[in-house]
PDB file of N, CA, C and O in Angstrom:
ATOM      1  N   MET A   1     -24.914 -18.554  19.365  1.00  0.00           N
ATOM      2  CA  MET A   1     -23.656 -18.561  18.645  1.00  0.00           C
ATOM      3  C   MET A   1     -22.493 -18.702  19.608  1.00  0.00           C
ATOM      4  O   MET A   1     -22.508 -18.170  20.718  1.00  0.00           O
ATOM      5  N   GLY A   2     -21.499 -19.423  19.160  1.00  0.00           N
ATOM      6  CA  GLY A   2     -20.320 -19.622  19.985  1.00  0.00           C
ATOM      7  C   GLY A   2     -19.368 -18.442  19.932  1.00  0.00           C
ATOM      8  O   GLY A   2     -19.582 -17.474  19.203  1.00  0.00           O
ATOM      9  N   ARG A   3     -18.335 -18.547  20.709  1.00  0.00           N
ATOM     10  CA  ARG A   3     -17.347 -17.480  20.828  1.00  0.00           C
ATOM     11  C   ARG A   3     -16.673 -17.152  19.486  1.00  0.00           C
ATOM     12  O   ARG A   3     -16.387 -15.986  19.211  1.00  0.00           O
ATOM     13  N   ASN A   4     -16.422 -18.152  18.662  1.00  0.00           N
ATOM     14  CA  ASN A   4     -15.719 -17.953  17.392  1.00  0.00           C
ATOM     15  C   ASN A   4     -16.648 -17.981  16.196  1.00  0.00           C
ATOM     16  O   ASN A   4     -16.202 -18.271  15.086  1.00  0.00           O
ATOM     17  N   SER A   5     -17.918 -17.691  16.383  1.00  0.00           N
ATOM     18  CA  SER A   5     -18.854 -17.721  15.264  1.00  0.00           C
ATOM     19  C   SER A   5     -19.163 -16.305  14.790  1.00  0.00           C
ATOM     20  O   SER A   5     -18.808 -15.319  15.435  1.00  0.00           O
ATOM     21  N   MET A   6     -19.839 -16.235  13.635  1.00  0.00           N
ATOM     22  CA  MET A   6     -20.136 -14.948  13.023  1.00  0.00           C
ATOM     23  C   MET A   6     -21.505 -15.029  12.370  1.00  0.00           C
ATOM     24  O   MET A   6     -21.825 -16.019  11.713  1.00  0.00           O
ATOM     25  N   SER A   7     -22.306 -14.004  12.546  1.00  0.00           N
ATOM     26  CA  SER A   7     -23.629 -13.984  11.915  1.00  0.00           C
ATOM     27  C   SER A   7     -23.480 -13.720  10.416  1.00  0.00           C
ATOM     28  O   SER A   7     -22.428 -13.272   9.960  1.00  0.00           O
ATOM     29  N   ARG A   8     -24.523 -13.998   9.668  1.00  0.00           N
ATOM     30  CA  ARG A   8     -24.500 -13.744   8.219  1.00  0.00           C
ATOM     31  C   ARG A   8     -24.302 -12.247   7.955  1.00  0.00           C
ATOM     32  O   ARG A   8     -23.575 -11.869   7.036  1.00  0.00           O
ATOM     33  N   GLU A   9     -24.944 -11.403   8.755  1.00  0.00           N
ATOM     34  CA  GLU A   9     -24.813  -9.958   8.585  1.00  0.00           C
ATOM     35  C   GLU A   9     -23.365  -9.500   8.815  1.00  0.00           C
ATOM     36  O   GLU A   9     -22.836  -8.684   8.060  1.00  0.00           O
ATOM     37  N   LYS A  10     -22.734 -10.036   9.866  1.00  0.00           N
ATOM     38  CA  LYS A  10     -21.341  -9.675  10.129  1.00  0.00           C
ATOM     39  C   LYS A  10     -20.410 -10.209   9.043  1.00  0.00           C
ATOM     40  O   LYS A  10     -19.433  -9.552   8.681  1.00  0.00           O
ATOM     41  N   LEU A  11     -20.709 -11.390   8.529  1.00  0.00           N
ATOM     42  CA  LEU A  11     -19.920 -11.953   7.446  1.00  0.00           C
ATOM     43  C   LEU A  11     -20.027 -11.068   6.204  1.00  0.00           C
ATOM     44  O   LEU A  11     -19.019 -10.772   5.562  1.00  0.00           O
ATOM     45  N   ASP A  12     -21.251 -10.644   5.865  1.00  0.00           N
ATOM     46  CA  ASP A  12     -21.444  -9.763   4.719  1.00  0.00           C
ATOM     47  C   ASP A  12     -20.708  -8.442   4.909  1.00  0.00           C
ATOM     48  O   ASP A  12     -20.099  -7.934   3.967  1.00  0.00           O
ATOM     49  N   ASP A  13     -20.755  -7.882   6.113  1.00  0.00           N
ATOM     50  CA  ASP A  13     -20.035  -6.643   6.410  1.00  0.00           C
ATOM     51  C   ASP A  13     -18.533  -6.836   6.240  1.00  0.00           C
ATOM     52  O   ASP A  13     -17.846  -5.992   5.665  1.00  0.00           O
ATOM     53  N   ARG A  14     -18.043  -7.943   6.742  1.00  0.00           N
ATOM     54  CA  ARG A  14     -16.601  -8.216   6.639  1.00  0.00           C
ATOM     55  C   ARG A  14     -16.170  -8.391   5.186  1.00  0.00           C
ATOM     56  O   ARG A  14     -15.129  -7.874   4.782  1.00  0.00           O
ATOM     57  N   ILE A  15     -16.956  -9.110   4.408  1.00  0.00           N
ATOM     58  CA  ILE A  15     -16.662  -9.303   2.986  1.00  0.00           C
ATOM     59  C   ILE A  15     -16.642  -7.955   2.266  1.00  0.00           C
ATOM     60  O   ILE A  15     -15.751  -7.699   1.456  1.00  0.00           O
ATOM     61  N   SER A  16     -17.610  -7.098   2.552  1.00  0.00           N
ATOM     62  CA  SER A  16     -17.653  -5.767   1.934  1.00  0.00           C
ATOM     63  C   SER A  16     -16.425  -4.955   2.302  1.00  0.00           C
ATOM     64  O   SER A  16     -15.824  -4.312   1.441  1.00  0.00           O
ATOM     65  N   TRP A  17     -16.044  -4.981   3.582  1.00  0.00           N
ATOM     66  CA  TRP A  17     -14.876  -4.250   4.036  1.00  0.00           C
ATOM     67  C   TRP A  17     -13.606  -4.764   3.337  1.00  0.00           C
ATOM     68  O   TRP A  17     -12.776  -3.974   2.888  1.00  0.00           O
ATOM     69  N   LEU A  18     -13.468  -6.088   3.252  1.00  0.00           N
ATOM     70  CA  LEU A  18     -12.283  -6.667   2.616  1.00  0.00           C
ATOM     71  C   LEU A  18     -12.227  -6.338   1.127  1.00  0.00           C
ATOM     72  O   LEU A  18     -11.141  -6.119   0.590  1.00  0.00           O
ATOM     73  N   LYS A  19     -13.355  -6.301   0.459  1.00  0.00           N
ATOM     74  CA  LYS A  19     -13.389  -5.929  -0.958  1.00  0.00           C
ATOM     75  C   LYS A  19     -12.929  -4.489  -1.151  1.00  0.00           C
ATOM     76  O   LYS A  19     -12.188  -4.192  -2.088  1.00  0.00           O
ATOM     77  N   ARG A  20     -13.370  -3.586  -0.256  1.00  0.00           N
ATOM     78  CA  ARG A  20     -12.922  -2.191  -0.344  1.00  0.00           C
ATOM     79  C   ARG A  20     -11.421  -2.095  -0.084  1.00  0.00           C
ATOM     80  O   ARG A  20     -10.710  -1.369  -0.779  1.00  0.00           O
ATOM     81  N   GLU A  21     -10.946  -2.825   0.913  1.00  0.00           N
ATOM     82  CA  GLU A  21      -9.521  -2.830   1.240  1.00  0.00           C
ATOM     83  C   GLU A  21      -8.701  -3.359   0.063  1.00  0.00           C
ATOM     84  O   GLU A  21      -7.664  -2.787  -0.275  1.00  0.00           O
ATOM     85  N   LEU A  22      -9.157  -4.438  -0.559  1.00  0.00           N
ATOM     86  CA  LEU A  22      -8.456  -5.006  -1.710  1.00  0.00           C
ATOM     87  C   LEU A  22      -8.443  -4.017  -2.871  1.00  0.00           C
ATOM     88  O   LEU A  22      -7.414  -3.852  -3.527  1.00  0.00           O
ATOM     89  N   ALA A  23      -9.562  -3.363  -3.132  1.00  0.00           N
ATOM     90  CA  ALA A  23      -9.621  -2.369  -4.212  1.00  0.00           C
ATOM     91  C   ALA A  23      -8.628  -1.239  -3.950  1.00  0.00           C
ATOM     92  O   ALA A  23      -7.959  -0.783  -4.877  1.00  0.00           O
ATOM     93  N   ASP A  24      -8.524  -0.784  -2.713  1.00  0.00           N
ATOM     94  CA  ASP A  24      -7.561   0.263  -2.364  1.00  0.00           C
ATOM     95  C   ASP A  24      -6.127  -0.207  -2.606  1.00  0.00           C
ATOM     96  O   ASP A  24      -5.317   0.535  -3.162  1.00  0.00           O
ATOM     97  N   LEU A  25      -5.811  -1.426  -2.195  1.00  0.00           N
ATOM     98  CA  LEU A  25      -4.462  -1.953  -2.396  1.00  0.00           C
ATOM     99  C   LEU A  25      -4.150  -2.119  -3.871  1.00  0.00           C
ATOM    100  O   LEU A  25      -3.045  -1.795  -4.306  1.00  0.00           O
ATOM    101  N   GLU A  26      -5.099  -2.618  -4.645  1.00  0.00           N
ATOM    102  CA  GLU A  26      -4.878  -2.805  -6.080  1.00  0.00           C
ATOM    103  C   GLU A  26      -4.720  -1.475  -6.812  1.00  0.00           C
ATOM    104  O   GLU A  26      -4.066  -1.416  -7.854  1.00  0.00           O
ATOM    105  N   ALA A  27      -5.307  -0.419  -6.282  1.00  0.00           N
ATOM    106  CA  ALA A  27      -5.214   0.904  -6.908  1.00  0.00           C
ATOM    107  C   ALA A  27      -3.964   1.676  -6.475  1.00  0.00           C
ATOM    108  O   ALA A  27      -3.696   2.754  -7.005  1.00  0.00           O
ATOM    109  N   THR A  28      -3.210   1.149  -5.536  1.00  0.00           N
ATOM    110  CA  THR A  28      -2.009   1.831  -5.051  1.00  0.00           C
ATOM    111  C   THR A  28      -0.912   1.783  -6.106  1.00  0.00           C
ATOM    112  O   THR A  28      -0.468   0.701  -6.491  1.00  0.00           O
ATOM    113  N   PRO A  29      -0.469   2.952  -6.578  1.00  0.00           N
ATOM    114  CA  PRO A  29       0.632   2.948  -7.539  1.00  0.00           C
ATOM    115  C   PRO A  29       1.927   2.506  -6.855  1.00  0.00           C
ATOM    116  O   PRO A  29       2.219   2.942  -5.741  1.00  0.00           O
ATOM    117  N   THR A  30       2.686   1.661  -7.503  1.00  0.00           N
ATOM    118  CA  THR A  30       3.923   1.135  -6.911  1.00  0.00           C
ATOM    119  C   THR A  30       5.129   1.811  -7.560  1.00  0.00           C
ATOM    120  O   THR A  30       5.960   1.157  -8.190  1.00  0.00           O
ATOM    121  N   ASN A  31       5.208   3.124  -7.395  1.00  0.00           N
ATOM    122  CA  ASN A  31       6.331   3.877  -7.957  1.00  0.00           C
ATOM    123  C   ASN A  31       7.043   4.640  -6.839  1.00  0.00           C
ATOM    124  O   ASN A  31       6.666   4.537  -5.671  1.00  0.00           O
ATOM    125  N   CYS A  32       8.053   5.390  -7.196  1.00  0.00           N
ATOM    126  CA  CYS A  32       8.842   6.116  -6.198  1.00  0.00           C
ATOM    127  C   CYS A  32       7.993   7.094  -5.391  1.00  0.00           C
ATOM    128  O   CYS A  32       8.260   7.321  -4.211  1.00  0.00           O
ATOM    129  N   LEU A  33       6.986   7.665  -6.013  1.00  0.00           N
ATOM    130  CA  LEU A  33       6.187   8.672  -5.334  1.00  0.00           C
ATOM    131  C   LEU A  33       5.407   8.106  -4.155  1.00  0.00           C
ATOM    132  O   LEU A  33       5.040   8.856  -3.250  1.00  0.00           O
ATOM    133  N   THR A  34       5.145   6.805  -4.142  1.00  0.00           N
ATOM    134  CA  THR A  34       4.400   6.178  -3.052  1.00  0.00           C
ATOM    135  C   THR A  34       5.276   5.270  -2.191  1.00  0.00           C
ATOM    136  O   THR A  34       4.778   4.614  -1.275  1.00  0.00           O
ATOM    137  N   CYS A  35       6.551   5.231  -2.473  1.00  0.00           N
ATOM    138  CA  CYS A  35       7.459   4.324  -1.772  1.00  0.00           C
ATOM    139  C   CYS A  35       7.887   4.892  -0.421  1.00  0.00           C
ATOM    140  O   CYS A  35       8.173   6.082  -0.291  1.00  0.00           O
ATOM    141  N   ALA A  36       7.923   4.028   0.562  1.00  0.00           N
ATOM    142  CA  ALA A  36       8.365   4.417   1.906  1.00  0.00           C
ATOM    143  C   ALA A  36       9.855   4.764   1.940  1.00  0.00           C
ATOM    144  O   ALA A  36      10.314   5.408   2.884  1.00  0.00           O
ATOM    145  N   ASN A  37      10.608   4.351   0.934  1.00  0.00           N
ATOM    146  CA  ASN A  37      12.048   4.631   0.890  1.00  0.00           C
ATOM    147  C   ASN A  37      12.377   6.002   0.296  1.00  0.00           C
ATOM    148  O   ASN A  37      13.522   6.447   0.373  1.00  0.00           O
ATOM    149  N   LYS A  38      11.390   6.675  -0.295  1.00  0.00           N
ATOM    150  CA  LYS A  38      11.631   8.003  -0.872  1.00  0.00           C
ATOM    151  C   LYS A  38      11.645   9.035   0.246  1.00  0.00           C
ATOM    152  O   LYS A  38      10.749   9.068   1.091  1.00  0.00           O
ATOM    153  N   LYS A  39      12.656   9.860   0.239  1.00  0.00           N
ATOM    154  CA  LYS A  39      12.709  10.936   1.230  1.00  0.00           C
ATOM    155  C   LYS A  39      11.587  11.925   0.930  1.00  0.00           C
ATOM    156  O   LYS A  39      11.292  12.201  -0.233  1.00  0.00           O
ATOM    157  N   TYR A  40      10.972  12.447   1.963  1.00  0.00           N
ATOM    158  CA  TYR A  40       9.731  13.215   1.861  1.00  0.00           C
ATOM    159  C   TYR A  40       9.758  14.347   0.843  1.00  0.00           C
ATOM    160  O   TYR A  40       8.924  14.363  -0.063  1.00  0.00           O
ATOM    161  N   SER A  41      10.666  15.276   0.956  1.00  0.00           N
ATOM    162  CA  SER A  41      10.623  16.461   0.098  1.00  0.00           C
ATOM    163  C   SER A  41      11.744  16.497  -0.938  1.00  0.00           C
ATOM    164  O   SER A  41      12.032  17.557  -1.495  1.00  0.00           O
ATOM    165  N   ALA A  42      12.369  15.380  -1.200  1.00  0.00           N
ATOM    166  CA  ALA A  42      13.471  15.349  -2.168  1.00  0.00           C
ATOM    167  C   ALA A  42      13.293  14.157  -3.099  1.00  0.00           C
ATOM    168  O   ALA A  42      12.654  13.164  -2.752  1.00  0.00           O
ATOM    169  N   ASN A  43      13.865  14.278  -4.274  1.00  0.00           N
ATOM    170  CA  ASN A  43      13.870  13.139  -5.197  1.00  0.00           C
ATOM    171  C   ASN A  43      15.057  12.255  -4.863  1.00  0.00           C
ATOM    172  O   ASN A  43      15.984  12.082  -5.654  1.00  0.00           O
ATOM    173  N   GLU A  44      14.992  11.706  -3.667  1.00  0.00           N
ATOM    174  CA  GLU A  44      16.084  10.880  -3.178  1.00  0.00           C
ATOM    175  C   GLU A  44      15.524   9.645  -2.499  1.00  0.00           C
ATOM    176  O   GLU A  44      14.532   9.716  -1.774  1.00  0.00           O
ATOM    177  N   CYS A  45      16.164   8.522  -2.739  1.00  0.00           N
ATOM    178  CA  CYS A  45      15.756   7.239  -2.167  1.00  0.00           C
ATOM    179  C   CYS A  45      16.725   6.864  -1.055  1.00  0.00           C
ATOM    180  O   CYS A  45      17.936   7.044  -1.187  1.00  0.00           O
ATOM    181  N   VAL A  46      16.194   6.349   0.022  1.00  0.00           N
ATOM    182  CA  VAL A  46      17.029   5.916   1.145  1.00  0.00           C
ATOM    183  C   VAL A  46      17.998   4.812   0.706  1.00  0.00           C
ATOM    184  O   VAL A  46      19.133   4.752   1.180  1.00  0.00           O
ATOM    185  N   LYS A  47      17.545   3.941  -0.199  1.00  0.00           N
ATOM    186  CA  LYS A  47      18.377   2.808  -0.610  1.00  0.00           C
ATOM    187  C   LYS A  47      19.223   3.073  -1.849  1.00  0.00           C
ATOM    188  O   LYS A  47      20.299   2.493  -1.997  1.00  0.00           O
ATOM    189  N   HIS A  48      18.741   3.959  -2.757  1.00  0.00           N
ATOM    190  CA  HIS A  48      19.414   4.113  -4.055  1.00  0.00           C
ATOM    191  C   HIS A  48      19.956   5.514  -4.330  1.00  0.00           C
ATOM    192  O   HIS A  48      20.542   5.747  -5.387  1.00  0.00           O
ATOM    193  N   GLY A  49      19.773   6.438  -3.409  1.00  0.00           N
ATOM    194  CA  GLY A  49      20.291   7.792  -3.617  1.00  0.00           C
ATOM    195  C   GLY A  49      19.384   8.624  -4.508  1.00  0.00           C
ATOM    196  O   GLY A  49      18.162   8.474  -4.473  1.00  0.00           O
ATOM    197  N   ASP A  50      19.986   9.505  -5.311  1.00  0.00           N
ATOM    198  CA  ASP A  50      19.213  10.396  -6.176  1.00  0.00           C
ATOM    199  C   ASP A  50      18.343   9.607  -7.148  1.00  0.00           C
ATOM    200  O   ASP A  50      18.770   8.599  -7.714  1.00  0.00           O
ATOM    201  N   ILE A  51      17.111  10.089  -7.329  1.00  0.00           N
ATOM    202  CA  ILE A  51      16.174   9.456  -8.259  1.00  0.00           C
ATOM    203  C   ILE A  51      16.025  10.377  -9.462  1.00  0.00           C
ATOM    204  O   ILE A  51      15.535  11.497  -9.319  1.00  0.00           O
ATOM    205  N   PRO A  52      16.442   9.925 -10.652  1.00  0.00           N
ATOM    206  CA  PRO A  52      16.237  10.744 -11.845  1.00  0.00           C
ATOM    207  C   PRO A  52      14.734  10.953 -12.069  1.00  0.00           C
ATOM    208  O   PRO A  52      13.936  10.055 -11.803  1.00  0.00           O
ATOM    209  N   LEU A  53      14.351  12.142 -12.560  1.00  0.00           N
ATOM    210  CA  LEU A  53      12.938  12.458 -12.744  1.00  0.00           C
ATOM    211  C   LEU A  53      12.212  11.432 -13.596  1.00  0.00           C
ATOM    212  O   LEU A  53      11.056  11.114 -13.320  1.00  0.00           O
ATOM    213  N   ASP A  54      12.862  10.911 -14.622  1.00  0.00           N
ATOM    214  CA  ASP A  54      12.194   9.941 -15.493  1.00  0.00           C
ATOM    215  C   ASP A  54      11.980   8.585 -14.800  1.00  0.00           C
ATOM    216  O   ASP A  54      11.246   7.743 -15.317  1.00  0.00           O
ATOM    217  N   CYS A  55      12.598   8.369 -13.660  1.00  0.00           N
ATOM    218  CA  CYS A  55      12.424   7.109 -12.927  1.00  0.00           C
ATOM    219  C   CYS A  55      11.352   7.188 -11.839  1.00  0.00           C
ATOM    220  O   CYS A  55      10.967   6.158 -11.286  1.00  0.00           O
ATOM    221  N   LEU A  56      10.869   8.378 -11.525  1.00  0.00           N
ATOM    222  CA  LEU A  56       9.903   8.530 -10.436  1.00  0.00           C
ATOM    223  C   LEU A  56       8.637   7.707 -10.638  1.00  0.00           C
ATOM    224  O   LEU A  56       8.023   7.275  -9.662  1.00  0.00           O
ATOM    225  N   VAL A  57       8.239   7.484 -11.875  1.00  0.00           N
ATOM    226  CA  VAL A  57       6.982   6.775 -12.133  1.00  0.00           C
ATOM    227  C   VAL A  57       7.193   5.311 -12.526  1.00  0.00           C
ATOM    228  O   VAL A  57       6.224   4.618 -12.834  1.00  0.00           O
ATOM    229  N   ARG A  58       8.398   4.846 -12.522  1.00  0.00           N
ATOM    230  CA  ARG A  58       8.648   3.431 -12.832  1.00  0.00           C
ATOM    231  C   ARG A  58       8.054   2.548 -11.738  1.00  0.00           C
ATOM    232  O   ARG A  58       8.029   2.932 -10.569  1.00  0.00           O
ATOM    233  N   THR A  59       7.589   1.391 -12.114  1.00  0.00           N
ATOM    234  CA  THR A  59       6.936   0.489 -11.153  1.00  0.00           C
ATOM    235  C   THR A  59       7.673  -0.837 -10.998  1.00  0.00           C
ATOM    236  O   THR A  59       7.090  -1.813 -10.527  1.00  0.00           O
ATOM    237  N   ASP A  60       8.936  -0.885 -11.384  1.00  0.00           N
ATOM    238  CA  ASP A  60       9.652  -2.157 -11.371  1.00  0.00           C
ATOM    239  C   ASP A  60      10.760  -2.264 -10.313  1.00  0.00           C
ATOM    240  O   ASP A  60      11.577  -3.183 -10.368  1.00  0.00           O
ATOM    241  N   CYS A  61      10.792  -1.345  -9.365  1.00  0.00           N
ATOM    242  CA  CYS A  61      11.846  -1.396  -8.347  1.00  0.00           C
ATOM    243  C   CYS A  61      11.558  -2.519  -7.345  1.00  0.00           C
ATOM    244  O   CYS A  61      10.492  -2.534  -6.730  1.00  0.00           O
ATOM    245  N   PRO A  62      12.491  -3.456  -7.173  1.00  0.00           N
ATOM    246  CA  PRO A  62      12.274  -4.550  -6.230  1.00  0.00           C
ATOM    247  C   PRO A  62      12.312  -4.110  -4.767  1.00  0.00           C
ATOM    248  O   PRO A  62      11.912  -4.864  -3.879  1.00  0.00           O
ATOM    249  N   ASP A  63      12.797  -2.887  -4.514  1.00  0.00           N
ATOM    250  CA  ASP A  63      12.882  -2.392  -3.142  1.00  0.00           C
ATOM    251  C   ASP A  63      11.705  -1.507  -2.743  1.00  0.00           C
ATOM    252  O   ASP A  63      11.713  -0.923  -1.660  1.00  0.00           O
ATOM    253  N   TRP A  64      10.677  -1.399  -3.620  1.00  0.00           N
ATOM    254  CA  TRP A  64       9.505  -0.582  -3.303  1.00  0.00           C
ATOM    255  C   TRP A  64       8.837  -1.132  -2.050  1.00  0.00           C
ATOM    256  O   TRP A  64       8.669  -2.342  -1.901  1.00  0.00           O
ATOM    257  N   GLU A  65       8.457  -0.225  -1.148  1.00  0.00           N
ATOM    258  CA  GLU A  65       7.787  -0.620   0.095  1.00  0.00           C
ATOM    259  C   GLU A  65       6.617   0.317   0.362  1.00  0.00           C
ATOM    260  O   GLU A  65       6.691   1.513   0.080  1.00  0.00           O
ATOM    261  N   LEU A  66       5.547  -0.230   0.901  1.00  0.00           N
ATOM    262  CA  LEU A  66       4.386   0.551   1.283  1.00  0.00           C
ATOM    263  C   LEU A  66       4.455   0.805   2.776  1.00  0.00           C
ATOM    264  O   LEU A  66       4.602  -0.129   3.564  1.00  0.00           O
ATOM    265  N   GLU A  67       4.351   2.065   3.166  1.00  0.00           N
ATOM    266  CA  GLU A  67       4.353   2.425   4.579  1.00  0.00           C
ATOM    267  C   GLU A  67       2.974   2.132   5.149  1.00  0.00           C
ATOM    268  O   GLU A  67       1.995   2.776   4.774  1.00  0.00           O
ATOM    269  N   LEU A  68       2.894   1.178   6.039  1.00  0.00           N
ATOM    270  CA  LEU A  68       1.619   0.836   6.673  1.00  0.00           C
ATOM    271  C   LEU A  68       1.475   1.662   7.933  1.00  0.00           C
ATOM    272  O   LEU A  68       2.372   1.693   8.776  1.00  0.00           O
ATOM    273  N   ILE A  69       0.345   2.328   8.054  1.00  0.00           N
ATOM    274  CA  ILE A  69       0.075   3.172   9.225  1.00  0.00           C
ATOM    275  C   ILE A  69      -0.782   2.381  10.195  1.00  0.00           C
ATOM    276  O   ILE A  69      -1.951   2.126   9.905  1.00  0.00           O
ATOM    277  N   PRO A  70      -0.241   1.989  11.330  1.00  0.00           N
ATOM    278  CA  PRO A  70      -1.040   1.215  12.285  1.00  0.00           C
ATOM    279  C   PRO A  70      -2.071   2.092  12.996  1.00  0.00           C
ATOM    280  O   PRO A  70      -1.763   3.187  13.468  1.00  0.00           O
ATOM    281  N   PHE A  71      -3.273   1.594  13.058  1.00  0.00           N
ATOM    282  CA  PHE A  71      -4.345   2.314  13.755  1.00  0.00           C
ATOM    283  C   PHE A  71      -4.812   1.525  14.947  1.00  0.00           C
ATOM    284  O   PHE A  71      -5.711   1.964  15.665  1.00  0.00           O
TER     285      PHE A  71
END
């Protein structure tokens, strides 16, 4: 095998890993509670200020961001 090739076993492993990753991303709720812009212990948004309780679960904010943790 060449430098840029992959065995069938490694390909299957990679496909399985990507499917799990995709399932995790698709299951991520896109509301204030998971947004990187929400201040940790307050119902406050870095971009929009105070978040009314009834808005915490809305999923239509165009400024929603997912905090990616680099490993």
